[in-house]
All heavy atoms as TSV, in Angstrom:
chain	resi	resn	atom	element	x	y	z
A	1	MET	N	N	174.635	32.665	112.875
A	1	MET	CA	C	174.435	34.091	113.095
A	1	MET	C	C	173.428	34.617	112.080
A	1	MET	O	O	173.440	34.231	110.921
A	1	MET	CB	C	175.754	34.829	112.967
A	1	MET	CG	C	175.635	36.301	113.154
A	1	MET	SD	S	177.254	37.060	113.194
A	1	MET	CE	C	176.804	38.603	113.886
A	2	ASN	N	N	172.568	35.520	112.522
A	2	ASN	CA	C	171.558	36.111	111.644
A	2	ASN	C	C	172.193	37.079	110.661
A	2	ASN	O	O	173.212	37.687	110.946
A	2	ASN	CB	C	170.498	36.845	112.466
A	2	ASN	CG	C	169.681	35.897	113.289
A	2	ASN	OD1	O	169.368	34.800	112.850
A	2	ASN	ND2	N	169.336	36.301	114.491
A	3	LYS	N	N	171.576	37.205	109.521
A	3	LYS	CA	C	172.044	38.115	108.480
A	3	LYS	C	C	171.105	39.299	108.371
A	3	LYS	O	O	169.896	39.168	108.548
A	3	LYS	CB	C	172.109	37.402	107.123
A	3	LYS	CG	C	172.995	36.195	107.109
A	3	LYS	CD	C	174.433	36.589	107.175
A	3	LYS	CE	C	175.305	35.358	107.103
A	3	LYS	NZ	N	176.688	35.604	107.228
A	4	LEU	N	N	171.650	40.447	108.105
A	4	LEU	CA	C	170.864	41.656	107.904
A	4	LEU	C	C	170.254	41.616	106.514
A	4	LEU	O	O	170.957	41.435	105.525
A	4	LEU	CB	C	171.748	42.896	108.052
A	4	LEU	CG	C	171.102	44.237	107.830
A	4	LEU	CD1	C	170.001	44.486	108.857
A	4	LEU	CD2	C	172.135	45.335	107.895
A	5	LYS	N	N	168.916	41.746	106.432
A	5	LYS	CA	C	168.215	41.751	105.149
A	5	LYS	C	C	167.555	43.109	104.968
A	5	LYS	O	O	166.839	43.577	105.842
A	5	LYS	CB	C	167.169	40.645	105.111
A	5	LYS	CG	C	167.777	39.269	105.167
A	5	LYS	CD	C	166.733	38.200	105.133
A	5	LYS	CE	C	167.407	36.846	105.255
A	5	LYS	NZ	N	166.446	35.762	105.337
A	6	ILE	N	N	167.799	43.718	103.839
A	6	ILE	CA	C	167.264	45.035	103.531
A	6	ILE	C	C	166.010	44.875	102.671
A	6	ILE	O	O	166.077	44.290	101.596
A	6	ILE	CB	C	168.296	45.905	102.780
A	6	ILE	CG1	C	169.638	45.933	103.500
A	6	ILE	CG2	C	167.749	47.305	102.526
A	6	ILE	CD1	C	169.645	46.626	104.830
A	7	PRO	N	N	164.861	45.384	103.141
A	7	PRO	CA	C	163.637	45.250	102.342
A	7	PRO	C	C	163.666	46.162	101.122
A	7	PRO	O	O	164.323	47.193	101.129
A	7	PRO	CB	C	162.533	45.683	103.311
A	7	PRO	CG	C	163.210	46.615	104.254
A	7	PRO	CD	C	164.625	46.097	104.381
A	8	GLU	N	N	162.951	45.764	100.094
A	8	GLU	CA	C	162.891	46.546	98.864
A	8	GLU	C	C	162.052	47.807	99.038
A	8	GLU	O	O	162.482	48.891	98.743
A	8	GLU	CB	C	162.330	45.699	97.725
A	8	GLU	CG	C	163.252	44.571	97.308
A	8	GLU	CD	C	164.584	45.074	96.793
A	8	GLU	OE1	O	164.607	46.077	96.053
A	8	GLU	OE2	O	165.606	44.469	97.128
A	9	ASN	N	N	160.823	47.660	99.501
A	9	ASN	CA	C	159.911	48.788	99.664
A	9	ASN	C	C	159.113	48.618	100.941
A	9	ASN	O	O	158.961	47.517	101.437
A	9	ASN	CB	C	158.931	48.880	98.485
A	9	ASN	CG	C	159.612	49.268	97.207
A	9	ASN	OD1	O	160.364	50.225	97.174
A	9	ASN	ND2	N	159.373	48.518	96.159
A	10	HIS	N	N	158.574	49.701	101.426
A	10	HIS	CA	C	157.724	49.645	102.606
A	10	HIS	C	C	156.813	50.864	102.603
A	10	HIS	O	O	157.058	51.856	101.942
A	10	HIS	CB	C	158.555	49.614	103.890
A	10	HIS	CG	C	159.254	50.913	104.150
A	10	HIS	ND1	N	158.666	51.940	104.830
A	10	HIS	CD2	C	160.471	51.362	103.799
A	10	HIS	CE1	C	159.496	52.958	104.892
A	10	HIS	NE2	N	160.603	52.632	104.271
A	11	SER	N	N	155.750	50.749	103.353
A	11	SER	CA	C	154.907	51.917	103.580
A	11	SER	C	C	154.954	52.191	105.070
A	11	SER	O	O	155.218	51.304	105.860
A	11	SER	CB	C	153.468	51.650	103.125
A	11	SER	OG	O	152.931	50.582	103.867
A	12	GLY	N	N	154.739	53.389	105.463
A	12	GLY	CA	C	154.830	53.680	106.882
A	12	GLY	C	C	154.460	55.107	107.200
A	12	GLY	O	O	153.948	55.836	106.361
A	13	ILE	N	N	154.738	55.465	108.424
A	13	ILE	CA	C	154.474	56.811	108.901
A	13	ILE	C	C	155.791	57.533	109.142
A	13	ILE	O	O	156.828	56.905	109.303
A	13	ILE	CB	C	153.620	56.802	110.187
A	13	ILE	CG1	C	154.326	56.040	111.297
A	13	ILE	CG2	C	152.255	56.210	109.928
A	13	ILE	CD1	C	153.636	56.114	112.639
A	14	SER	N	N	155.721	58.825	109.182
A	14	SER	CA	C	156.908	59.646	109.385
A	14	SER	C	C	157.128	59.887	110.876
A	14	SER	O	O	156.191	60.196	111.607
A	14	SER	CB	C	156.733	60.978	108.655
A	14	SER	OG	O	157.844	61.787	108.860
A	15	LYS	N	N	158.371	59.716	111.320
A	15	LYS	CA	C	158.774	59.996	112.693
A	15	LYS	C	C	160.076	60.781	112.654
A	15	LYS	O	O	160.885	60.620	111.742
A	15	LYS	CB	C	159.039	58.696	113.476
A	15	LYS	CG	C	157.806	57.953	113.883
A	15	LYS	CD	C	157.131	58.700	114.992
A	15	LYS	CE	C	156.094	57.863	115.687
A	15	LYS	NZ	N	155.430	58.585	116.732
A	16	THR	N	N	160.275	61.612	113.642
A	16	THR	CA	C	161.522	62.359	113.754
A	16	THR	C	C	162.331	61.779	114.898
A	16	THR	O	O	161.811	61.567	115.988
A	16	THR	CB	C	161.237	63.847	114.036
A	16	THR	OG1	O	160.462	64.370	112.955
A	16	THR	CG2	C	162.520	64.638	114.167
A	17	LEU	N	N	163.608	61.504	114.646
A	17	LEU	CA	C	164.504	60.967	115.664
A	17	LEU	C	C	165.679	61.904	115.860
A	17	LEU	O	O	166.185	62.485	114.897
A	17	LEU	CB	C	165.036	59.596	115.233
A	17	LEU	CG	C	164.022	58.506	114.961
A	17	LEU	CD1	C	164.715	57.289	114.360
A	17	LEU	CD2	C	163.308	58.124	116.232
A	18	ARG	N	N	166.126	62.006	117.081
A	18	ARG	CA	C	167.367	62.724	117.365
A	18	ARG	C	C	168.418	61.664	117.668
A	18	ARG	O	O	168.299	60.930	118.635
A	18	ARG	CB	C	167.197	63.658	118.550
A	18	ARG	CG	C	166.280	64.813	118.256
A	18	ARG	CD	C	166.385	65.863	119.365
A	18	ARG	NE	N	165.497	66.958	119.096
A	18	ARG	CZ	C	165.806	68.016	118.370
A	18	ARG	NH1	N	166.998	68.113	117.830
A	18	ARG	NH2	N	164.944	68.979	118.180
A	19	LEU	N	N	169.413	61.581	116.811
A	19	LEU	CA	C	170.437	60.560	116.938
A	19	LEU	C	C	171.796	61.195	117.188
A	19	LEU	O	O	172.091	62.260	116.639
A	19	LEU	CB	C	170.500	59.724	115.652
A	19	LEU	CG	C	169.211	59.036	115.228
A	19	LEU	CD1	C	169.363	58.465	113.826
A	19	LEU	CD2	C	168.843	57.956	116.218
A	20	PRO	N	N	172.623	60.518	117.958
A	20	PRO	CA	C	173.988	61.031	118.147
A	20	PRO	C	C	174.722	61.086	116.801
A	20	PRO	O	O	174.510	60.225	115.929
A	20	PRO	CB	C	174.632	59.998	119.071
A	20	PRO	CG	C	173.499	59.312	119.750
A	20	PRO	CD	C	172.373	59.321	118.761
A	21	GLU	N	N	175.544	62.081	116.655
A	21	GLU	CA	C	176.239	62.306	115.384
A	21	GLU	C	C	177.060	61.096	114.951
A	21	GLU	O	O	177.066	60.734	113.770
A	21	GLU	CB	C	177.151	63.535	115.516
A	21	GLU	CG	C	177.702	64.028	114.211
A	21	GLU	CD	C	178.443	65.339	114.368
A	21	GLU	OE1	O	178.089	66.153	115.230
A	21	GLU	OE2	O	179.392	65.538	113.578
A	22	ASN	N	N	177.713	60.437	115.900
A	22	ASN	CA	C	178.546	59.282	115.538
A	22	ASN	C	C	177.700	58.127	114.990
A	22	ASN	O	O	178.131	57.411	114.091
A	22	ASN	CB	C	179.399	58.818	116.716
A	22	ASN	CG	C	178.579	58.312	117.885
A	22	ASN	OD1	O	177.560	58.905	118.268
A	22	ASN	ND2	N	179.020	57.231	118.480
A	23	ILE	N	N	176.485	57.954	115.503
A	23	ILE	CA	C	175.603	56.898	114.997
A	23	ILE	C	C	175.136	57.248	113.586
A	23	ILE	O	O	175.104	56.384	112.706
A	23	ILE	CB	C	174.411	56.662	115.942
A	23	ILE	CG1	C	174.917	56.025	117.241
A	23	ILE	CG2	C	173.346	55.799	115.283
A	23	ILE	CD1	C	173.861	55.821	118.295
A	24	VAL	N	N	174.793	58.501	113.360
A	24	VAL	CA	C	174.371	58.936	112.031
A	24	VAL	C	C	175.489	58.666	111.025
A	24	VAL	O	O	175.242	58.156	109.927
A	24	VAL	CB	C	173.969	60.423	112.026
A	24	VAL	CG1	C	173.752	60.925	110.616
A	24	VAL	CG2	C	172.723	60.630	112.875
A	25	GLU	N	N	176.709	58.977	111.406
A	25	GLU	CA	C	177.842	58.747	110.507
A	25	GLU	C	C	178.017	57.264	110.196
A	25	GLU	O	O	178.229	56.890	109.040
A	25	GLU	CB	C	179.128	59.298	111.120
A	25	GLU	CG	C	179.201	60.805	111.114
A	25	GLU	CD	C	180.472	61.324	111.781
A	25	GLU	OE1	O	181.406	60.526	112.023
A	25	GLU	OE2	O	180.516	62.537	112.064
A	26	GLU	N	N	177.925	56.423	111.216
A	26	GLU	CA	C	178.082	54.980	111.021
A	26	GLU	C	C	176.990	54.428	110.110
A	26	GLU	O	O	177.258	53.643	109.204
A	26	GLU	CB	C	178.048	54.244	112.362
A	26	GLU	CG	C	179.237	54.503	113.244
A	26	GLU	CD	C	180.455	53.683	112.842
A	26	GLU	OE1	O	180.320	52.695	112.083
A	26	GLU	OE2	O	181.551	54.053	113.293
A	27	VAL	N	N	175.752	54.828	110.369
A	27	VAL	CA	C	174.632	54.337	109.558
A	27	VAL	C	C	174.758	54.858	108.129
A	27	VAL	O	O	174.530	54.115	107.166
A	27	VAL	CB	C	173.272	54.723	110.189
A	27	VAL	CG1	C	172.118	54.373	109.260
A	27	VAL	CG2	C	173.100	54.038	111.542
A	28	GLN	N	N	175.126	56.116	107.963
A	28	GLN	CA	C	175.290	56.664	106.612
A	28	GLN	C	C	176.404	55.950	105.870
A	28	GLN	O	O	176.272	55.647	104.679
A	28	GLN	CB	C	175.571	58.168	106.665
A	28	GLN	CG	C	175.585	58.824	105.296
A	28	GLN	CD	C	174.242	58.717	104.605
A	28	GLN	OE1	O	173.254	59.252	105.087
A	28	GLN	NE2	N	174.186	58.012	103.476
A	29	ASN	N	N	177.501	55.649	106.555
A	29	ASN	CA	C	178.595	54.906	105.926
A	29	ASN	C	C	178.134	53.523	105.476
A	29	ASN	O	O	178.480	53.069	104.384
A	29	ASN	CB	C	179.790	54.785	106.876
A	29	ASN	CG	C	180.519	56.086	107.067
A	29	ASN	OD1	O	180.419	56.997	106.252
A	29	ASN	ND2	N	181.249	56.204	108.159
A	30	LEU	N	N	177.345	52.846	106.310
A	30	LEU	CA	C	176.809	51.536	105.944
A	30	LEU	C	C	175.863	51.652	104.752
A	30	LEU	O	O	175.933	50.855	103.815
A	30	LEU	CB	C	176.082	50.912	107.143
A	30	LEU	CG	C	175.422	49.559	106.910
A	30	LEU	CD1	C	176.442	48.512	106.470
A	30	LEU	CD2	C	174.696	49.123	108.174
A	31	ALA	N	N	175.005	52.664	104.780
A	31	ALA	CA	C	174.076	52.888	103.668
A	31	ALA	C	C	174.846	53.129	102.368
A	31	ALA	O	O	174.511	52.562	101.324
A	31	ALA	CB	C	173.157	54.072	103.975
A	32	ASN	N	N	175.873	53.947	102.440
A	32	ASN	CA	C	176.696	54.226	101.253
A	32	ASN	C	C	177.372	52.951	100.747
A	32	ASN	O	O	177.419	52.706	99.545
A	32	ASN	CB	C	177.747	55.283	101.560
A	32	ASN	CG	C	177.150	56.639	101.840
A	32	ASN	OD1	O	175.981	56.905	101.549
A	32	ASN	ND2	N	177.937	57.509	102.446
A	33	LEU	N	N	177.890	52.172	101.680
A	33	LEU	CA	C	178.577	50.933	101.324
A	33	LEU	C	C	177.641	49.980	100.593
A	33	LEU	O	O	178.036	49.318	99.630
A	33	LEU	CB	C	179.112	50.263	102.601
A	33	LEU	CG	C	179.886	48.970	102.445
A	33	LEU	CD1	C	181.220	49.242	101.768
A	33	LEU	CD2	C	180.088	48.316	103.792
A	34	LYS	N	N	176.394	49.922	101.026
A	34	LYS	CA	C	175.406	49.021	100.435
A	34	LYS	C	C	174.594	49.683	99.324
A	34	LYS	O	O	173.698	49.066	98.764
A	34	LYS	CB	C	174.437	48.520	101.515
A	34	LYS	CG	C	175.089	47.652	102.554
A	34	LYS	CD	C	175.484	46.341	101.914
A	34	LYS	CE	C	175.830	45.301	102.947
A	34	LYS	NZ	N	176.044	43.996	102.335
A	35	ASN	N	N	174.887	50.950	99.036
A	35	ASN	CA	C	174.166	51.713	98.022
A	35	ASN	C	C	172.663	51.758	98.317
A	35	ASN	O	O	171.831	51.493	97.455
A	35	ASN	CB	C	174.434	51.153	96.619
A	35	ASN	CG	C	174.043	52.123	95.536
A	35	ASN	OD1	O	174.104	53.340	95.727
A	35	ASN	ND2	N	173.623	51.609	94.397
A	36	LEU	N	N	172.338	52.074	99.570
A	36	LEU	CA	C	170.960	52.148	100.041
A	36	LEU	C	C	170.698	53.515	100.645
A	36	LEU	O	O	171.624	54.251	100.964
A	36	LEU	CB	C	170.704	51.082	101.119
A	36	LEU	CG	C	170.864	49.640	100.688
A	36	LEU	CD1	C	170.886	48.739	101.896
A	36	LEU	CD2	C	169.735	49.260	99.750
A	37	SER	N	N	169.433	53.808	100.834
A	37	SER	CA	C	169.095	55.058	101.506
A	37	SER	C	C	169.361	54.920	103.007
A	37	SER	O	O	169.369	53.808	103.558
A	37	SER	CB	C	167.620	55.408	101.284
A	37	SER	OG	O	166.783	54.526	102.003
A	38	PHE	N	N	169.562	56.027	103.638
A	38	PHE	CA	C	169.737	56.059	105.092
A	38	PHE	C	C	168.508	55.450	105.751
A	38	PHE	O	O	168.610	54.639	106.669
A	38	PHE	CB	C	169.943	57.516	105.546
A	38	PHE	CG	C	170.193	57.664	107.011
A	38	PHE	CD1	C	171.474	57.577	107.517
A	38	PHE	CD2	C	169.138	57.910	107.884
A	38	PHE	CE1	C	171.714	57.718	108.888
A	38	PHE	CE2	C	169.366	58.056	109.247
A	38	PHE	CZ	C	170.659	57.957	109.744
A	39	ASN	N	N	167.329	55.821	105.276
A	39	ASN	CA	C	166.072	55.348	105.854
A	39	ASN	C	C	165.943	53.821	105.782
A	39	ASN	O	O	165.593	53.180	106.772
A	39	ASN	CB	C	164.894	56.015	105.139
A	39	ASN	CG	C	163.599	55.795	105.863
A	39	ASN	OD1	O	163.445	56.216	107.001
A	39	ASN	ND2	N	162.664	55.121	105.208
A	40	LYS	N	N	166.201	53.236	104.626
A	40	LYS	CA	C	166.099	51.784	104.495
A	40	LYS	C	C	167.094	51.080	105.416
A	40	LYS	O	O	166.803	50.025	105.967
A	40	LYS	CB	C	166.343	51.345	103.053
A	40	LYS	CG	C	165.162	51.549	102.151
A	40	LYS	CD	C	165.427	50.944	100.793
A	40	LYS	CE	C	164.216	51.135	99.898
A	40	LYS	NZ	N	164.388	50.522	98.592
A	41	THR	N	N	168.255	51.659	105.562
A	41	THR	CA	C	169.266	51.069	106.433
A	41	THR	C	C	168.818	51.114	107.885
A	41	THR	O	O	168.930	50.114	108.611
A	41	THR	CB	C	170.614	51.797	106.242
A	41	THR	OG1	O	170.963	51.758	104.855
A	41	THR	CG2	C	171.706	51.150	107.057
A	42	VAL	N	N	168.275	52.235	108.322
A	42	VAL	CA	C	167.783	52.358	109.696
A	42	VAL	C	C	166.651	51.359	109.943
A	42	VAL	O	O	166.624	50.683	110.978
A	42	VAL	CB	C	167.324	53.803	110.000
A	42	VAL	CG1	C	166.565	53.876	111.312
A	42	VAL	CG2	C	168.518	54.740	110.027
A	43	ILE	N	N	165.729	51.239	109.013
A	43	ILE	CA	C	164.618	50.292	109.163
A	43	ILE	C	C	165.148	48.871	109.329
A	43	ILE	O	O	164.700	48.122	110.202
A	43	ILE	CB	C	163.650	50.385	107.966
A	43	ILE	CG1	C	162.893	51.710	108.027
A	43	ILE	CG2	C	162.683	49.201	107.943
A	43	ILE	CD1	C	162.133	52.031	106.761
A	44	SER	N	N	166.111	48.503	108.514
A	44	SER	CA	C	166.675	47.154	108.598
A	44	SER	C	C	167.364	46.918	109.937
A	44	SER	O	O	167.224	45.845	110.529
A	44	SER	CB	C	167.669	46.924	107.469
A	44	SER	OG	O	167.005	46.962	106.240
A	45	LEU	N	N	168.080	47.901	110.407
A	45	LEU	CA	C	168.757	47.770	111.696
A	45	LEU	C	C	167.760	47.647	112.840
A	45	LEU	O	O	167.941	46.836	113.753
A	45	LEU	CB	C	169.696	48.969	111.926
A	45	LEU	CG	C	170.898	49.040	110.996
A	45	LEU	CD1	C	171.592	50.393	111.128
A	45	LEU	CD2	C	171.874	47.906	111.276
A	46	ILE	N	N	166.698	48.404	112.791
A	46	ILE	CA	C	165.666	48.334	113.835
A	46	ILE	C	C	164.943	46.992	113.783
A	46	ILE	O	O	164.723	46.353	114.824
A	46	ILE	CB	C	164.680	49.511	113.721
A	46	ILE	CG1	C	165.390	50.819	114.052
A	46	ILE	CG2	C	163.480	49.302	114.644
A	46	ILE	CD1	C	164.580	52.066	113.747
A	47	GLU	N	N	164.573	46.539	112.590
A	47	GLU	CA	C	163.909	45.242	112.455
A	47	GLU	C	C	164.790	44.122	112.989
A	47	GLU	O	O	164.321	43.228	113.692
A	47	GLU	CB	C	163.535	44.968	110.999
A	47	GLU	CG	C	162.364	45.785	110.521
A	47	GLU	CD	C	162.060	45.588	109.047
A	47	GLU	OE1	O	162.951	45.127	108.280
A	47	GLU	OE2	O	160.923	45.897	108.652
A	48	PHE	N	N	166.066	44.161	112.655
A	48	PHE	CA	C	167.004	43.152	113.131
A	48	PHE	C	C	167.088	43.183	114.656
A	48	PHE	O	O	167.061	42.134	115.311
A	48	PHE	CB	C	168.386	43.387	112.512
A	48	PHE	CG	C	169.408	42.369	112.941
A	48	PHE	CD1	C	169.493	41.154	112.288
A	48	PHE	CD2	C	170.267	42.636	113.987
A	48	PHE	CE1	C	170.434	40.204	112.682
A	48	PHE	CE2	C	171.206	41.696	114.389
A	48	PHE	CZ	C	171.292	40.479	113.733
A	49	SER	N	N	167.162	44.371	115.214
A	49	SER	CA	C	167.237	44.515	116.668
A	49	SER	C	C	165.994	43.972	117.352
A	49	SER	O	O	166.075	43.267	118.355
A	49	SER	CB	C	167.433	45.985	117.055
A	49	SER	OG	O	168.654	46.455	116.547
A	50	LEU	N	N	164.825	44.295	116.825
A	50	LEU	CA	C	163.576	43.811	117.410
A	50	LEU	C	C	163.463	42.286	117.316
A	50	LEU	O	O	163.000	41.634	118.249
A	50	LEU	CB	C	162.376	44.474	116.735
A	50	LEU	CG	C	162.169	45.950	117.060
A	50	LEU	CD1	C	161.071	46.522	116.175
A	50	LEU	CD2	C	161.843	46.152	118.527
A	51	ALA	N	N	163.895	41.728	116.207
A	51	ALA	CA	C	163.822	40.281	116.022
A	51	ALA	C	C	164.809	39.543	116.915
A	51	ALA	O	O	164.627	38.356	117.186
A	51	ALA	CB	C	164.081	39.943	114.555
A	52	ASN	N	N	165.827	40.238	117.379
A	52	ASN	CA	C	166.867	39.596	118.180
A	52	ASN	C	C	166.919	40.106	119.609
A	52	ASN	O	O	167.973	40.061	120.254
A	52	ASN	CB	C	168.224	39.761	117.486
A	52	ASN	CG	C	168.275	38.952	116.224
A	52	ASN	OD1	O	168.416	37.741	116.266
A	52	ASN	ND2	N	168.089	39.606	115.090
A	53	LEU	N	N	165.790	40.568	120.104
A	53	LEU	CA	C	165.704	41.002	121.493
A	53	LEU	C	C	165.947	39.841	122.438
A	53	LEU	O	O	165.695	38.679	122.104
A	53	LEU	CB	C	164.303	41.556	121.795
A	53	LEU	CG	C	163.970	42.960	121.365
A	53	LEU	CD1	C	162.497	43.245	121.648
A	53	LEU	CD2	C	164.835	43.979	122.065
A	54	ASP	N	N	166.384	40.161	123.639
A	54	ASP	CA	C	166.449	39.189	124.708
A	54	ASP	C	C	165.060	38.568	124.871
A	54	ASP	O	O	164.050	39.265	124.751
A	54	ASP	CB	C	166.879	39.919	125.991
A	54	ASP	CG	C	166.882	39.009	127.193
A	54	ASP	OD1	O	167.852	38.237	127.332
A	54	ASP	OD2	O	165.908	39.069	127.973
A	55	GLU	N	N	165.001	37.273	125.110
A	55	GLU	CA	C	163.718	36.577	125.179
A	55	GLU	C	C	162.774	37.177	126.228
A	55	GLU	O	O	161.571	37.262	126.004
A	55	GLU	CB	C	163.921	35.088	125.440
A	55	GLU	CG	C	164.499	34.337	124.252
A	55	GLU	CD	C	163.674	34.464	122.986
A	55	GLU	OE1	O	162.431	34.363	123.058
A	55	GLU	OE2	O	164.271	34.670	121.924
A	56	LYS	N	N	163.303	37.607	127.363
A	56	LYS	CA	C	162.464	38.230	128.399
A	56	LYS	C	C	161.841	39.517	127.877
A	56	LYS	O	O	160.655	39.769	128.070
A	56	LYS	CB	C	163.274	38.522	129.664
A	56	LYS	CG	C	163.636	37.313	130.464
A	56	LYS	CD	C	164.407	37.738	131.699
A	56	LYS	CE	C	164.888	36.548	132.494
A	56	LYS	NZ	N	165.662	36.964	133.670
A	57	ASP	N	N	162.648	40.335	127.221
A	57	ASP	CA	C	162.145	41.598	126.673
A	57	ASP	C	C	161.144	41.343	125.551
A	57	ASP	O	O	160.133	42.042	125.431
A	57	ASP	CB	C	163.293	42.465	126.154
A	57	ASP	CG	C	164.139	43.027	127.277
A	57	ASP	OD1	O	163.640	43.109	128.422
A	57	ASP	OD2	O	165.303	43.380	127.012
A	58	LYS	N	N	161.413	40.346	124.718
A	58	LYS	CA	C	160.511	40.014	123.617
A	58	LYS	C	C	159.150	39.579	124.168
A	58	LYS	O	O	158.106	39.999	123.667
A	58	LYS	CB	C	161.111	38.901	122.766
A	58	LYS	CG	C	160.432	38.710	121.438
A	58	LYS	CD	C	161.036	37.577	120.638
A	58	LYS	CE	C	162.359	37.965	120.027
A	58	LYS	NZ	N	162.836	36.988	119.035
A	59	LEU	N	N	159.155	38.776	125.229
A	59	LEU	CA	C	157.916	38.317	125.844
A	59	LEU	C	C	157.149	39.487	126.457
A	59	LEU	O	O	155.934	39.606	126.274
A	59	LEU	CB	C	158.214	37.258	126.913
A	59	LEU	CG	C	157.016	36.622	127.590
A	59	LEU	CD1	C	156.116	35.927	126.577
A	59	LEU	CD2	C	157.479	35.639	128.648
A	60	LYS	N	N	157.855	40.382	127.156
A	60	LYS	CA	C	157.218	41.562	127.739
A	60	LYS	C	C	156.606	42.438	126.648
A	60	LYS	O	O	155.480	42.919	126.790
A	60	LYS	CB	C	158.230	42.388	128.537
A	60	LYS	CG	C	158.621	41.777	129.845
A	60	LYS	CD	C	159.647	42.667	130.531
A	60	LYS	CE	C	160.222	42.026	131.761
A	60	LYS	NZ	N	161.276	42.853	132.374
A	61	LEU	N	N	157.330	42.650	125.584
A	61	LEU	CA	C	156.835	43.472	124.483
A	61	LEU	C	C	155.607	42.839	123.856
A	61	LEU	O	O	154.625	43.519	123.572
A	61	LEU	CB	C	157.930	43.667	123.438
A	61	LEU	CG	C	157.614	44.589	122.273
A	61	LEU	CD1	C	157.351	46.007	122.762
A	61	LEU	CD2	C	158.753	44.590	121.278
A	62	HIS	N	N	155.670	41.539	123.662
A	62	HIS	CA	C	154.529	40.830	123.073
A	62	HIS	C	C	153.300	40.937	123.966
A	62	HIS	O	O	152.204	41.210	123.482
A	62	HIS	CB	C	154.886	39.362	122.852
A	62	HIS	CG	C	153.756	38.548	122.313
A	62	HIS	ND1	N	153.281	38.693	121.046
A	62	HIS	CD2	C	152.997	37.597	122.901
A	62	HIS	CE1	C	152.276	37.855	120.868
A	62	HIS	NE2	N	152.079	37.180	121.981
A	63	LYS	N	N	153.453	40.761	125.254
A	63	LYS	CA	C	152.327	40.835	126.188
A	63	LYS	C	C	151.768	42.254	126.268
A	63	LYS	O	O	150.567	42.457	126.309
A	63	LYS	CB	C	152.746	40.383	127.581
A	63	LYS	CG	C	152.907	38.893	127.697
A	63	LYS	CD	C	153.307	38.517	129.113
A	63	LYS	CE	C	153.446	37.026	129.271
A	63	LYS	NZ	N	153.841	36.656	130.632
A	64	THR	N	N	152.648	43.235	126.284
A	64	THR	CA	C	152.250	44.636	126.426
A	64	THR	C	C	151.564	45.152	125.170
A	64	THR	O	O	150.526	45.808	125.244
A	64	THR	CB	C	153.468	45.522	126.731
A	64	THR	OG1	O	154.085	45.055	127.916
A	64	THR	CG2	C	153.063	46.961	126.921
A	65	ASN	N	N	152.131	44.880	124.027
A	65	ASN	CA	C	151.645	45.453	122.770
A	65	ASN	C	C	150.810	44.507	121.945
A	65	ASN	O	O	150.265	44.906	120.916
A	65	ASN	CB	C	152.824	45.950	121.932
A	65	ASN	CG	C	153.523	47.084	122.592
A	65	ASN	OD1	O	152.925	47.956	123.171
A	65	ASN	ND2	N	154.856	47.076	122.524
A	66	LYS	N	N	150.757	43.255	122.337
A	66	LYS	CA	C	149.988	42.255	121.571
A	66	LYS	C	C	150.472	42.180	120.119
A	66	LYS	O	O	149.687	42.123	119.194
A	66	LYS	CB	C	148.485	42.539	121.607
A	66	LYS	CG	C	147.914	42.669	122.980
A	66	LYS	CD	C	147.809	41.325	123.653
A	66	LYS	CE	C	147.022	41.433	124.932
A	66	LYS	NZ	N	147.593	40.823	126.069
A	67	ILE	N	N	151.803	42.253	119.952
A	67	ILE	CA	C	152.365	42.147	118.612
A	67	ILE	C	C	153.327	40.966	118.560
A	67	ILE	O	O	153.864	40.565	119.579
A	67	ILE	CB	C	153.101	43.424	118.161
A	67	ILE	CG1	C	154.298	43.726	119.078
A	67	ILE	CG2	C	152.160	44.595	118.089
A	67	ILE	CD1	C	155.200	44.814	118.577
A	68	LEU	N	N	153.519	40.438	117.384
A	68	LEU	CA	C	154.497	39.389	117.189
A	68	LEU	C	C	155.736	39.975	116.541
A	68	LEU	O	O	155.641	40.761	115.619
A	68	LEU	CB	C	153.936	38.283	116.280
A	68	LEU	CG	C	152.775	37.492	116.863
A	68	LEU	CD1	C	152.233	36.533	115.802
A	68	LEU	CD2	C	153.221	36.699	118.080
A	69	ILE	N	N	156.845	39.575	117.046
A	69	ILE	CA	C	158.104	40.040	116.469
A	69	ILE	C	C	158.752	38.879	115.744
A	69	ILE	O	O	158.844	37.814	116.217
A	69	ILE	CB	C	159.048	40.582	117.565
A	69	ILE	CG1	C	158.400	41.784	118.231
A	69	ILE	CG2	C	160.371	40.960	116.968
A	69	ILE	CD1	C	159.179	42.335	119.383
C-alpha cells in the first residue's frame, strides 16, 4: 500500500475551492494530527490521488494534458 508523503515546501499559484464542511473538518483534523498546515495536507492528498488514479483515467489525463503523473 502507498504511503502519504508530505512535502516540505512548494511554490505554486493561488486557487479558491469550495469544499463541503465535513471534508474541511476531516482534512483539518488530519493536519492537526500531523502538525501541518491545512494547505500542505490538501496538496499531499491531491498528489496521492493523482498518482493513484485508475489506469484508464491516468492514460486519458496524460494524453489530454501531456503531463506525467
